[in-house]
C-alpha positions as CSV (number, residue, x, y, z in Angstrom):
1,M,122.6,87.1,105.5
2,S,124.5,88.5,108.5
3,K,126.9,90.4,106.2
4,W,124.1,91.9,104.0
5,N,123.6,95.7,103.8
6,I,119.9,96.3,104.3
7,L,117.8,99.4,103.6
8,I,114.4,99.9,105.4
9,T,112.4,102.8,104.2
10,G,109.8,104.0,106.7
11,I,111.8,102.7,109.6
12,A,110.0,104.9,112.1
13,G,106.7,103.5,111.0
14,F,104.7,100.8,112.7
15,I,105.9,97.8,110.6
16,G,109.3,99.2,109.7
17,F,110.2,99.6,113.3
18,H,109.2,96.0,114.2
19,I,111.2,94.6,111.2
20,A,114.3,96.6,112.2
21,K,113.9,95.4,115.8
22,T,113.6,91.8,114.7
23,L,116.6,92.1,112.3
24,L,118.8,93.7,115.0
25,N,117.7,91.2,117.6
26,E,118.2,88.1,115.5
27,Y,121.1,89.2,113.3
28,G,123.3,91.4,115.4
29,C,126.0,91.9,112.8
30,V,123.7,92.8,109.9
31,N,124.0,96.4,108.7
32,V,120.7,98.1,108.7
33,I,120.2,101.6,107.2
34,G,116.8,103.1,108.0
35,I,115.3,106.2,106.4
36,D,112.1,108.1,107.4
37,N,110.8,111.6,106.9
38,L,109.0,111.6,110.3
39,N,105.9,113.4,108.9
40,E,103.0,114.4,111.1
41,Y,100.2,112.2,109.7
42,Y,99.9,111.1,113.3
43,D,101.7,112.0,116.5
44,P,105.4,112.1,115.7
45,E,106.2,111.4,119.4
46,I,105.2,107.8,118.8
47,K,107.7,107.6,115.8
48,R,110.4,109.1,118.0
49,G,109.6,106.6,120.7
50,R,110.0,103.7,118.2
51,L,113.4,105.1,117.2
52,S,114.5,105.4,120.8
53,V,113.8,101.7,121.2
54,L,116.1,101.1,118.3
55,G,118.8,103.2,120.1
56,I,118.3,106.4,118.0
57,E,118.1,109.7,119.8
58,H,116.4,111.8,117.1
59,K,117.2,115.5,116.6
60,D,114.7,117.8,114.9
61,T,117.2,118.6,112.2
62,E,117.7,117.2,108.7
63,Y,120.4,114.6,108.2
64,D,122.6,115.2,105.2
65,Y,123.8,111.9,103.9
66,P,126.3,110.6,104.7
67,T,128.2,113.1,107.0
68,D,125.5,113.6,109.6
69,S,124.2,110.1,109.8
70,K,124.4,108.4,113.2
71,V,125.1,104.8,113.9
72,Y,123.6,103.1,116.9
73,N,123.9,99.3,117.6
74,G,124.3,98.4,113.9
75,L,121.6,100.8,112.7
76,N,122.3,103.9,110.7
77,F,119.3,106.3,110.6
78,I,118.9,109.1,108.1
79,K,116.1,111.5,108.0
80,M,115.1,111.4,104.3
81,D,112.0,111.6,102.2
82,I,111.5,109.1,99.4
83,G,110.3,112.0,97.3
84,D,113.8,113.4,97.3
85,L,115.2,111.4,94.3
86,N,118.7,113.1,94.4
87,S,119.3,112.1,98.1
88,L,117.9,108.7,97.5
89,D,120.1,108.1,94.5
90,A,123.2,109.2,96.4
91,L,122.3,106.8,99.2
92,F,121.9,103.8,96.8
93,R,125.1,104.6,94.9
94,Q,127.1,104.9,98.2
95,E,125.7,101.8,99.9
96,N,125.1,99.2,97.2
97,F,122.3,97.5,99.1
98,D,121.9,93.8,99.2
99,V,118.2,94.0,100.3
100,V,115.8,96.9,100.1
101,I,112.6,96.7,102.3
102,H,110.4,99.5,101.1
103,L,107.6,100.4,103.6
104,A,107.5,104.2,103.4
105,A,104.0,105.2,102.2
106,Q,101.0,107.3,103.1
107,A,98.8,105.0,105.1
108,G,95.1,105.0,105.8
109,V,92.1,104.0,103.7
110,R,89.7,106.7,104.8
111,Y,92.3,109.5,104.9
112,S,92.8,108.9,101.1
113,R,89.4,110.5,100.5
114,E,90.5,113.7,102.3
115,N,94.0,114.1,100.9
116,P,94.4,112.1,97.7
117,Q,97.4,114.0,96.5
118,L,99.5,112.8,99.4
119,Y,98.9,109.2,98.3
120,I,100.0,109.9,94.7
121,D,103.1,111.7,95.9
122,S,104.2,109.1,98.4
123,N,102.8,105.8,97.2
124,I,103.2,106.3,93.5
125,T,106.0,108.9,92.9
126,G,107.9,107.7,96.0
127,F,107.8,104.1,94.9
128,L,108.9,105.1,91.4
129,N,111.9,106.7,92.9
130,I,112.8,103.5,94.8
131,L,112.4,101.4,91.6
132,E,114.6,103.8,89.7
133,C,117.3,103.6,92.3
134,C,117.0,99.8,92.3
135,K,117.3,99.8,88.5
136,K,120.6,101.7,88.7
137,N,121.9,99.8,91.7
138,P,120.1,96.4,91.7
139,P,119.8,94.8,95.1
140,K,119.6,91.0,95.5
141,H,116.0,91.4,96.6
142,L,113.5,94.2,96.8
143,L,110.6,93.7,99.1
144,Y,107.8,96.3,99.2
145,A,104.5,96.9,101.1
146,S,101.3,96.2,99.2
147,S,98.0,95.7,101.0
148,S,94.9,93.4,101.3
149,S,93.1,96.6,100.0
150,V,94.0,95.5,96.5
151,Y,91.4,92.7,96.7
152,G,88.5,95.3,97.0
153,V,85.2,93.6,97.6
154,N,86.4,90.2,96.4
155,K,83.7,87.8,97.6
156,K,85.8,84.6,97.3
157,M,87.2,83.6,100.6
158,P,90.0,83.3,101.6
159,F,91.8,85.8,99.4
160,V,94.5,84.1,97.3
161,E,97.4,85.8,95.5
162,T,96.1,84.4,92.2
163,D,92.6,86.0,92.6
164,V,91.7,88.8,90.2
165,A,92.5,92.0,92.2
166,D,91.8,94.8,89.8
167,A,89.0,96.7,91.4
168,P,90.1,98.3,94.7
169,V,87.4,100.5,96.3
170,S,89.7,103.1,97.8
171,L,92.4,105.4,96.4
172,Y,94.8,103.9,98.9
173,G,94.1,100.4,97.5
174,A,94.4,101.7,94.0
175,T,97.9,103.1,94.8
176,K,99.0,99.7,96.1
177,K,97.6,98.0,93.0
178,M,99.5,100.4,90.9
179,N,102.7,99.6,92.9
180,E,102.2,95.9,92.0
181,A,101.9,96.8,88.3
182,M,105.0,99.0,88.5
183,A,106.9,96.3,90.2
184,D,106.0,93.8,87.4
185,I,107.3,96.2,84.8
186,Y,110.6,97.0,86.6
187,A,111.3,93.4,87.4
188,Y,110.7,92.3,83.8
189,Q,112.6,95.1,82.2
190,N,115.5,95.5,84.6
191,G,116.3,92.1,86.0
192,I,115.3,92.9,89.5
193,R,114.0,90.2,91.9
194,I,111.0,91.7,93.7
195,S,108.5,90.5,96.3
196,G,105.3,92.3,97.1
197,L,103.8,91.9,100.6
198,R,100.0,92.1,100.9
199,F,99.6,93.0,104.6
200,F,96.3,92.1,106.4
201,T,95.4,94.5,109.2
202,A,98.5,94.6,111.2
203,Y,98.1,95.4,115.0
204,G,100.3,95.3,118.1
205,E,102.6,97.4,120.3
206,W,103.6,100.8,119.0
207,S,100.8,100.9,116.4
208,R,99.4,103.9,114.6
209,P,96.8,105.9,116.7
210,D,94.3,105.9,113.8
211,M,94.1,102.1,113.8
212,A,91.0,100.3,115.1
213,L,92.5,98.5,118.1
214,F,94.2,101.8,119.3
215,L,91.0,103.8,118.9
216,F,88.9,101.2,120.6
217,T,91.2,100.9,123.5
218,K,91.4,104.7,124.0
219,R,87.6,105.1,123.8
220,I,86.8,102.3,126.2
221,L,89.2,103.7,128.8
222,N,87.9,107.2,128.5
223,G,84.3,106.1,128.4
224,S,83.4,107.4,124.9
225,A,81.6,105.3,122.3
226,I,83.2,103.0,119.8
227,E,82.0,103.4,116.2
228,L,81.3,100.1,114.5
229,Y,80.6,100.6,110.8
230,N,78.3,98.5,108.6
231,Y,76.3,98.2,111.8
232,G,78.9,95.9,113.3
233,N,79.0,93.5,110.4
234,M,82.7,93.8,109.7
235,A,85.5,91.3,110.0
236,R,89.2,91.6,109.5
237,D,92.1,89.2,109.3
238,F,94.0,90.7,112.2
239,T,97.7,89.9,112.0
240,Y,100.1,90.5,114.9
241,V,102.9,92.8,113.9
242,G,105.6,90.7,115.5
243,D,104.5,87.8,113.3
244,I,104.6,90.0,110.2
245,A,108.1,91.1,111.1
246,K,109.3,87.4,111.6
247,G,107.8,86.4,108.3
248,I,109.5,89.2,106.3
249,V,112.9,88.6,107.9
250,K,112.5,84.9,107.0
251,L,111.6,85.9,103.5
252,L,114.6,88.1,102.8
253,P,116.9,85.4,101.5
254,H,114.1,83.7,99.5
255,M,114.2,86.0,96.5
256,P,112.2,84.9,93.5
257,A,114.0,82.0,91.7
258,E,114.2,83.7,88.4
259,I,115.8,87.0,87.7
260,S,113.3,89.6,86.3
261,S,110.5,88.0,88.4
262,H,108.0,89.5,90.9
263,E,106.2,87.4,93.5
264,L,103.2,88.4,95.7
265,Y,102.6,87.1,99.2
266,N,99.6,87.5,101.5
267,I,100.8,88.1,105.1
268,G,97.9,87.5,107.3
269,F,96.9,85.3,110.2
270,G,94.6,83.3,108.0
271,Q,91.4,83.8,109.9
272,S,88.7,86.5,109.9
273,V,87.7,88.0,113.3
274,T,84.6,90.1,113.6
275,L,84.9,93.6,115.1
276,T,82.4,92.6,117.8
277,R,84.8,89.8,118.8
278,L,87.7,92.3,118.9
279,V,85.7,94.5,121.2
280,Q,84.9,91.6,123.4
281,E,88.6,90.7,123.7
282,L,89.3,94.3,124.6
283,E,86.5,94.4,127.2
284,S,87.9,91.2,128.8
285,T,91.5,92.5,128.8
286,L,90.7,96.0,130.0
287,G,88.0,94.9,132.5
288,K,85.6,97.5,131.2
289,K,82.5,97.4,129.0
290,A,82.5,99.4,125.8
291,K,79.8,101.8,124.6
292,I,79.0,101.0,121.0
293,E,77.6,103.2,118.3
294,L,76.5,101.4,115.1
295,L,77.0,103.3,111.9
296,P,76.6,102.6,108.1
297,M,79.5,101.4,105.9
298,Q,82.0,104.0,105.0
299,P,83.0,104.6,101.4
300,G,86.3,102.8,100.6
301,D,85.7,100.1,103.4
302,V,85.2,96.4,102.7
303,P,83.1,94.1,104.9
304,V,85.5,91.2,105.2
305,T,89.2,90.3,104.7
306,H,90.6,86.8,105.0
307,A,94.1,85.8,103.8
308,D,95.1,82.5,102.3
309,T,98.6,82.1,103.8
310,G,99.6,78.9,101.9
311,K,102.1,80.5,99.5
312,L,104.1,82.2,102.3
313,Y,104.2,78.9,104.2
314,R,105.3,76.9,101.2
315,T,108.1,79.4,100.6
316,I,109.5,79.9,104.1
317,G,107.7,77.3,106.3
318,Y,106.1,79.9,108.5
319,K,102.8,81.5,109.1
320,P,101.7,84.0,111.7
321,E,100.8,82.2,115.0
322,T,99.8,84.8,117.6
323,S,96.1,84.5,118.4
324,I,93.8,87.6,118.7
325,S,93.6,87.1,122.5
326,E,97.4,87.0,122.9
327,G,97.9,89.9,120.5
328,V,95.3,92.1,122.1
329,K,96.8,91.5,125.5
330,K,100.3,92.5,124.2
331,F,98.9,95.7,122.7
332,V,96.9,96.6,125.9
333,D,100.0,96.0,128.1
334,W,102.0,98.4,125.8
335,Y,99.2,101.0,125.7
336,R,98.9,101.1,129.5
337,W,102.6,101.4,129.9
338,Y,103.0,104.1,127.2
339,Y,100.1,106.2,128.4
340,K,100.5,105.3,132.1
341,Q,96.9,104.2,132.4
């Protein structure tokens, strides 16, 4: 794998950054090319901070592939939008990637109610562009980000990849389910080996500011109230991002056995944690009590998520192992360092 040429889309994003860091740390001679459009859905300074950890000094100018791309410590970063098919096509033709890890997408369940077009443009059209480029220049393995949101309000616990998942309750979840259907078609028609990754509530250092752990930490420290929806009766399968990155890196050489095949994997810790427990862990770590405001369920939310991690373990012999207590401490340590609190 050390000689493989690997593309990571959304490399300045939360999960993309951690995957790149894991690859560069564990496989120093691997060639990683990362693309990102550095949009302003949330504070771009956090994205620039992630890139700086990877050794990239970002300039606020467009990179024209390939002449202006910069190489730092085995990583080639190009500012590029997956909506730009011409640039993406040129990149694929030039690099002939062995592995493509597609993570660039418009994130956020609730935000999809406010700006639905962004989700269609990025999550549907953008993914179509990636699939078209893989059709013309097939990699050994295409991995892409799906989501636990595809399960909707599935009442069977834990969620298993073979469960019926055709009724997501958010537009975000619907775009991810559409991605899975698109991947099925392109794998079958074009002989591409594809793996879809159903992420379960990633958290950890350098996370997005709109995520629950980030928001709760900020509000506890500044003394404002935490909003708990469904009157606090919510639970999530919180999965430490470092474990997610390790799992994906281990999965890279385990492409589906048959050509023209598409596999789906849950990537979760395998245990549901209530939001009240999460708040208690934060209170203990921060040494400060939280003010709590109980609110009704929000449209598009689901009450519980819980991953069955058996398929991933059977494939690569690995499952996430960082407990919620350990993960919260790692996040809080980073947050205090980053914001000097």
